C-alpha positions as CSV (number, residue, x, y, z in Angstrom):
1,M,-6.7,0.8,-11.1
2,I,-7.2,1.0,-7.3
3,V,-10.9,0.3,-7.7
4,T,-10.2,-2.6,-10.1
5,L,-7.9,-4.1,-7.5
6,Y,-10.6,-3.7,-4.8
7,E,-13.2,-5.4,-7.0
8,E,-10.8,-8.3,-7.7
9,M,-9.8,-8.6,-4.0
10,K,-13.5,-9.0,-3.1
11,K,-13.7,-12.1,-5.2
12,H,-11.0,-13.6,-3.0
13,Y,-11.9,-11.9,0.3
14,P,-15.6,-10.8,0.3
15,D,-15.2,-8.6,3.4
16,S,-12.6,-6.3,1.8
17,K,-13.2,-2.6,2.2
18,I,-12.0,0.4,0.2
19,V,-11.1,3.8,1.8
20,F,-10.6,7.1,0.1
21,L,-8.8,9.7,2.2
22,K,-10.4,12.5,0.2
23,K,-13.7,12.5,-1.7
24,I,-13.2,13.9,-5.2
25,E,-16.2,14.1,-7.5
26,S,-15.4,11.5,-10.2
27,Q,-16.4,8.1,-11.3
28,Y,-15.1,6.8,-7.9
29,S,-17.1,9.2,-5.7
30,S,-20.1,6.8,-5.2
31,I,-18.7,3.3,-4.8
32,E,-21.1,1.2,-2.7
33,G,-19.7,0.5,0.7
34,A,-16.6,2.8,0.4
35,Y,-15.4,5.0,3.1
36,Y,-14.8,8.7,2.2
37,L,-12.9,10.4,5.0
38,Q,-12.7,14.0,4.0
39,K,-14.0,16.5,1.4
40,H,-11.0,18.7,1.7
41,L,-7.3,18.2,2.6
42,S,-6.0,21.8,2.8
43,S,-5.2,22.4,6.5
44,P,-3.6,20.6,9.5
45,L,-7.0,20.0,11.0
46,H,-8.1,18.1,7.9
47,Y,-5.1,15.8,8.1
48,I,-5.7,15.2,11.8
49,S,-9.3,14.4,11.0
50,V,-8.3,11.9,8.3
51,Y,-5.9,10.2,10.7
52,K,-8.5,9.8,13.4
53,K,-11.1,8.5,11.0
54,L,-8.7,6.0,9.5
55,D,-7.5,4.9,12.9
56,K,-11.1,4.2,13.9
57,I,-11.8,2.2,10.8
58,V,-8.7,0.0,11.2
59,R,-9.4,-0.5,14.9
60,E,-13.0,-1.5,14.2
61,E,-12.5,-3.6,11.1
62,S,-9.4,-5.3,12.4
63,P,-8.1,-6.2,8.9
64,N,-5.5,-8.9,8.1
65,A,-3.9,-6.7,5.5
66,L,-3.7,-3.1,4.4
67,I,-2.8,-2.0,0.8
68,S,-2.3,1.7,0.3
69,F,-1.6,3.9,-2.7
70,L,0.4,7.1,-2.8
71,P,2.6,8.5,0.0
72,L,0.1,10.0,2.4
73,A,-2.0,6.9,2.5
74,N,1.2,4.8,2.7
75,I,2.4,6.7,5.7
76,L,-1.0,6.7,7.6
77,S,-1.7,3.0,6.8
78,G,1.8,2.0,7.9
79,V,1.7,3.8,11.2
80,I,-1.9,2.9,12.1
81,G,-1.6,-0.7,10.7
82,R,1.5,-1.4,12.9
83,K,-0.2,0.3,15.9
84,Y,-3.0,-2.3,15.7
85,G,-0.8,-5.3,14.7
86,V,-2.0,-5.6,11.1
87,K,0.4,-8.3,9.8
88,T,0.5,-7.2,6.2
89,R,1.0,-3.5,5.4
90,I,1.7,-3.0,1.7
91,A,2.6,0.4,0.5
92,S,2.4,1.3,-3.2
93,Q,4.5,3.9,-5.0
94,R,2.9,5.3,-8.2
95,N,5.3,8.1,-9.0
96,P,9.0,9.1,-8.5
97,P,9.5,10.4,-5.0
98,Q,11.0,13.7,-6.1
99,I,7.6,15.0,-7.2
100,Y,6.3,15.1,-3.6
101,G,7.0,17.6,-0.9
102,K,10.0,17.4,1.4
103,V,7.9,16.5,4.5
104,V,6.0,13.6,2.7
105,R,9.3,12.3,1.2
106,F,11.0,12.4,4.6
107,L,8.2,10.6,6.4
108,D,7.8,7.9,3.7
109,R,11.5,7.3,3.7
110,F,11.7,7.3,7.5
111,I,8.9,4.8,8.2
112,G,9.6,2.8,5.1
113,S,13.1,2.1,6.5
114,R,11.8,1.1,10.0
115,G,9.4,-1.7,9.5
116,Y,6.2,0.1,9.1
117,Y,5.7,-1.4,5.6
118,T,6.0,-5.1,5.1
119,A,6.2,-4.7,1.3
120,N,6.6,-1.7,-1.0
121,V,5.3,-1.9,-4.5
122,C,6.3,0.2,-7.5
123,N,4.4,0.1,-10.8
124,S,7.5,-0.1,-13.1
125,E,11.2,-1.0,-13.0
126,A,12.0,2.6,-13.7
127,G,9.8,3.7,-10.8
128,M,11.8,1.3,-8.5
129,Q,15.1,2.7,-9.7
130,A,14.0,6.2,-8.5
131,F,14.5,4.9,-5.0
132,S,18.1,3.8,-5.6
133,N,19.6,6.3,-3.1
134,Y,17.3,5.3,-0.3
135,P,18.5,3.2,2.7
136,N,18.9,-0.6,2.2
137,N,16.2,-1.3,4.7
138,Y,13.8,0.6,2.5
139,K,15.0,-0.8,-0.8
140,K,14.9,-4.5,0.3
141,L,11.1,-4.3,0.5
142,L,10.7,-2.9,-3.0
143,S,9.2,-5.0,-5.8
144,V,7.4,-4.3,-9.1
145,I,3.8,-5.0,-10.0
146,N,2.7,-3.4,-13.2
147,N,-0.7,-1.7,-13.4
148,C,-3.5,-3.7,-15.0
149,V,-5.6,-2.5,-17.8
150,E,-9.4,-2.6,-18.0
151,P,-10.7,-4.4,-21.2
152,A,-11.2,-1.9,-24.0
153,D,-14.7,-1.2,-25.2
154,F,-15.1,-2.0,-28.9
155,S,-18.9,-2.1,-28.8
156,F,-19.3,1.0,-31.0
157,K,-17.7,2.0,-34.3
158,V,-14.8,4.4,-34.6
159,E,-16.9,6.6,-36.9
160,D,-19.6,6.9,-34.2
161,A,-17.1,7.7,-31.6
162,K,-15.6,10.4,-33.8
163,A,-19.1,11.9,-34.4
164,K,-19.7,12.0,-30.6
165,M,-16.4,14.0,-30.3
166,G,-17.5,16.4,-33.0
167,S,-14.8,15.1,-35.4
168,A,-15.3,14.3,-39.1
169,P,-15.5,10.5,-39.8
170,K,-12.1,10.5,-41.5
171,G,-10.6,13.3,-39.5
172,I,-7.4,12.6,-37.6
173,V,-7.8,12.6,-33.8
174,L,-4.8,12.9,-31.5
175,T,-5.4,12.4,-27.8
176,C,-3.6,13.3,-24.6
177,V,-5.1,12.4,-21.2
178,G,-3.9,13.9,-18.0
179,R,-4.2,16.9,-15.6
180,L,-3.4,20.3,-17.1
181,H,-0.2,20.5,-15.0
182,D,3.4,21.3,-15.9
183,Q,4.3,17.6,-15.3
184,K,2.1,16.6,-18.2
185,N,3.9,19.0,-20.6
186,H,0.9,19.9,-22.8
187,A,2.5,23.1,-24.0
188,V,4.9,21.2,-26.4
189,L,1.9,19.5,-28.0
190,V,0.1,22.8,-28.5
191,K,3.1,24.3,-30.2
192,A,3.6,21.1,-32.3
193,M,0.1,21.4,-33.8
194,K,1.3,24.3,-35.9
195,Y,3.2,21.7,-38.0
196,I,0.5,19.0,-38.2
197,D,-2.2,19.3,-40.8
198,D,-5.7,17.8,-40.9
199,A,-5.7,16.7,-37.3
200,V,-7.2,17.8,-34.0
201,L,-5.6,17.3,-30.6
202,Y,-8.1,16.5,-27.8
203,C,-6.8,17.1,-24.2
204,A,-8.8,15.3,-21.6
205,G,-8.4,16.6,-18.0
206,D,-8.4,19.8,-16.1
207,G,-6.0,21.6,-13.8
208,P,-4.1,24.7,-12.8
209,L,-2.7,25.4,-16.3
210,R,-6.0,25.6,-18.1
211,G,-5.9,29.4,-18.4
212,S,-2.3,29.6,-19.6
213,L,-2.8,26.8,-22.1
214,T,-5.9,28.5,-23.4
215,E,-3.8,31.6,-24.0
216,L,-1.0,29.6,-25.6
217,I,-3.5,28.0,-28.0
218,K,-4.5,31.5,-29.1
219,K,-1.0,32.7,-29.3
220,E,0.1,29.8,-31.5
221,G,-3.0,30.2,-33.7
222,V,-4.2,26.6,-33.3
223,E,-7.7,27.3,-31.9
224,N,-9.1,25.0,-34.6
225,K,-6.6,22.3,-33.9
226,V,-6.6,21.9,-30.0
227,V,-9.6,21.2,-27.8
228,L,-9.4,21.3,-24.0
229,L,-12.2,18.8,-23.0
230,G,-11.9,19.2,-19.2
231,D,-12.5,16.3,-16.9
232,L,-14.3,13.3,-18.4
233,N,-16.1,10.4,-16.8
234,R,-15.1,6.8,-17.6
235,E,-17.6,6.4,-20.5
236,E,-16.5,9.6,-22.1
237,V,-12.9,8.5,-21.9
238,R,-13.7,5.3,-23.6
239,I,-15.5,7.1,-26.4
240,L,-12.5,9.4,-26.8
241,L,-10.0,6.5,-27.0
242,R,-12.2,4.7,-29.5
243,A,-12.2,7.9,-31.7
244,T,-8.4,8.3,-31.4
245,D,-5.9,7.7,-34.1
246,I,-2.7,8.4,-32.2
247,F,-2.2,8.7,-28.4
248,V,0.4,11.3,-27.4
249,I,2.0,11.5,-23.9
250,P,4.7,14.1,-23.4
251,S,5.1,13.9,-19.6
252,K,8.2,15.3,-18.0
253,Y,8.2,12.7,-15.3
254,E,5.7,9.9,-14.3
255,G,5.3,6.5,-13.0
256,L,3.7,3.9,-15.2
257,S,0.8,5.9,-16.6
258,N,-2.7,4.3,-16.4
259,S,-3.8,6.4,-19.4
260,L,-0.9,5.0,-21.5
261,I,-1.8,1.5,-20.6
262,E,-5.4,2.1,-21.4
263,A,-4.5,3.6,-24.8
264,L,-2.4,0.5,-25.6
265,S,-5.5,-1.7,-24.8
266,Y,-7.3,0.1,-27.7
267,G,-4.5,-0.7,-30.0
268,L,-3.5,2.9,-30.4
269,P,-0.1,3.9,-31.7
270,V,1.6,5.9,-29.0
271,V,4.1,8.8,-29.2
272,F,5.8,9.2,-25.9
273,S,8.5,11.3,-24.1
274,N,12.0,10.2,-23.2
275,I,11.5,9.4,-19.5
276,P,12.7,6.2,-17.8
277,S,9.2,4.8,-16.9
278,F,8.1,5.0,-20.5
279,T,11.2,3.8,-22.2
280,S,11.7,0.8,-19.9
281,F,8.1,-0.3,-20.2
282,L,7.8,0.2,-24.0
283,R,11.1,-1.1,-25.0
284,L,10.7,-4.2,-27.2
285,N,14.2,-5.7,-26.5
286,A,16.7,-4.9,-23.9
287,D,19.5,-5.1,-26.4
288,N,18.2,-2.3,-28.8
289,E,16.2,0.9,-29.0
290,Q,13.1,-0.4,-30.6
291,Y,9.8,0.5,-28.9
292,V,6.1,0.0,-28.8
293,G,5.2,3.3,-30.5
294,V,7.5,6.2,-31.2
295,L,9.9,7.7,-28.8
296,V,10.5,11.5,-29.0
297,K,14.0,12.0,-27.5
298,E,14.0,15.8,-27.4
299,N,11.4,18.0,-25.8
300,E,11.0,20.2,-28.9
301,E,7.8,20.9,-30.8
302,S,9.4,20.2,-34.1
303,K,10.4,16.7,-32.9
304,W,7.0,15.9,-31.7
305,A,5.4,17.1,-35.0
306,E,8.0,15.0,-36.9
307,A,7.1,11.9,-34.9
308,I,3.4,12.3,-35.3
309,N,3.6,13.1,-39.0
310,G,5.9,10.1,-39.5
311,I,3.1,7.8,-38.3
312,L,0.3,9.5,-40.2
313,S,2.2,9.4,-43.4
314,N,3.2,5.7,-43.2
315,Q,0.3,3.2,-43.1
316,Q,2.6,0.3,-42.6
317,K,4.1,1.9,-39.6
318,L,0.7,2.8,-38.3
319,Q,-0.5,-0.8,-38.5
320,T,2.7,-2.1,-36.9
321,C,2.3,0.2,-34.0
322,K,-1.3,-0.9,-33.5
323,S,-0.3,-4.5,-33.4
324,L,2.5,-3.9,-30.9
325,S,0.2,-2.0,-28.6
326,F,-2.3,-4.9,-28.4
327,D,0.5,-7.3,-27.8
328,K,2.1,-5.2,-25.0
329,V,-0.9,-5.2,-22.7
330,A,-2.1,-8.7,-23.3
331,E,-0.6,-9.9,-20.0
332,L,-1.7,-6.9,-17.9
333,T,-4.9,-8.4,-16.6
334,A,-6.6,-7.5,-13.3
335,E,-6.5,-11.1,-12.2
336,K,-2.7,-11.4,-12.6
337,M,-2.1,-8.1,-10.9
338,T,-4.3,-9.1,-8.0
339,T,-2.6,-12.5,-7.6
340,K,0.8,-10.7,-7.3
341,F,-0.5,-8.5,-4.5
342,I,-2.0,-11.6,-2.8
343,D,1.3,-13.4,-3.0
344,L,2.8,-10.6,-0.9
345,F,0.5,-11.5,1.9
346,Y,2.4,-14.8,2.3
347,E,5.9,-13.7,1.3
348,K,6.1,-11.1,4.0
349,N,4.4,-13.0,6.9
């Protein structure tokens, strides 16, 4: 999403630059013209180095606006931007503040209440509500701009995508995309697979829980039903989503998930956890509890299995979910998202 915003901004402002505080080997590690400030961020010296490098870039580039994503970048951009008189300093909050460390939360709250940001963007209404106990000077700058979605790739057949994933042409593919971290709650899906027949769960992403999840898969006896794919590049993710029958996302907490939005763009039925960012975004009507996809209210393996089996056994429900998914993301274009950010240049100056 960050790179998409950068690419759209360059259409309006050709001299725009993109800066990554840390270089992570991924699809974003070789963007032409990008600044990559540090390979590691694991010691105070690394952070000091990042500050100095970003300070030098802002001083030399003399930008009219800075847009930053995630707390560390927000803090550094706010401080350095104000130091050099950058008129527009837009911070962007992608997750609830409580998931970050105390020092980062304190600094973001402190400078965000004292004029270092000129705007502060959340990616969902629920995400903005997570700051409800912050000072008024912080909250008055908050607004919501939903993430955009890249156009889905329908250039290859579902059967071909399934074959690439090693699945039978008519086999049921369940997909979860996200780091193997407690936040993403993969364990409940692994346990639920005991109760789901003729389906395979593909988990895209890597992380600190890979070892424990591997052990859990063996313990639950679902070695033939769960595949840990590791990190995938963009093309591999597109193939996986094209092969998918149902997208599952059991996160314990999250902002507005990019992987969720991308799954919707492929018209996938979604089964999702009961957290505010998901329920507020996927609710069809404010007056009732009807959703795009299926809400699992309780974090229990039996409930997840029940929800997934309920879609698989009901073709009408399956088709309805697909249609609602397409409809939900129709307005989440890169152009509209970028325009909303550009509007902030003028509202706050």
